Phi, psi and omega in degrees: 000348178298340182296331177299316179296321182290322177298316180301318181294316181294317183286343178073037183274001187283337185281160178298319180296318180294320179296318178296319178296317179298316180300319179290316184296324186255016189295339182268354178263134187237130178260141175210161179298149174261116185294151180293349177275356178296144186298337178302323181291339184248014183278162175295333178295313180295321180297324181281320186272336181228064190298334180264008176056048176293153182301149182232149167270130185214149174199172177222135176255130186236138179217133177246142180227131176304139183300328183286356175260349180277141177303124187304324183295341179278346182259352187263356182229126183302125177088351184291326184295312181290327178298315179286331174300317178293316181298321180284334176295313185265337186225010183287159177244122178222174176305317173241108184266111190300316189273346190301318180296318179293318177302315181298314182294318182290325177296318179298323187265334192243350184286127176199184184296332180282339183247006185298339180285349178293164167279126185238328187260160178301316177299321178295316182292326183279338184257350181293150172264000173055056172291161177303134182101348178298134178243136183235130172045034177054032182215344183226144177218130177285120181247352176201140176217124175232175181298343180230009185208139170231124181252131185242133168273137184218176175101355180186179182289135173299344176295335179267102182270359185276177170294133188246158174290328178230121186211170179187161172239137181228113182251134174252123180236144176219118181234150176251123177256099183293328180293316181272351180060043178225154165262131182248124182246141178226142169239111179258134179236133175224112182244138186200168169255120179282338188246344183254121181287137178201153178275344178226162178296155191258016180270119181299153185301319182291332177286322175301314180299313179297321178300319183290322173299315184294319181298318179295325177292317177301316180300313185293317179293327180291308186290332177294332177284350180263355186261156179288000000 
């Protein structure tokens, strides 16, 4: 979780001016709790990764964009919208690129001969179609892909297939509401310890705060890359 502090330092979000800019930049993205009735909590993934059902920190970030602002080619092919949502989350280029600092730090610390098959560079991340099994920067692995959802395991190296002390699920969803004429995007996060017993989730408060700032930034940079 120390990486959140390092990302903040590199991105320069600590100043008042940077905070004000962030508030303006992410004002259309909304965070709310993710209810325990959400299907992620009852999925086979959660049963396998968190077999003792330890408490989790969870939330969902939601952003809506009018359909007439979305690039038409993303609406004409089944599954293309969520695929590009994922590509722009991890590899998009914006004035403020949310994932770039994390990509840079993880490449410096995790790149080696055992992890060279991962996606590491911005061009690789932006051009991938993210099939199941794709591994990114030795920290993320695609474990499910459907026409409207991509589920990512995060929190540790994909080389470790076991139950982990620090683990998580990160779901990217993209739906089209024809009645409301909007595309609705969601980023769901569920973080937990699969191996350490606790009565409450083990994510410190300042890390929760940093995660929520970061998630809104990821959302905003991703959806801006999907618009005309």
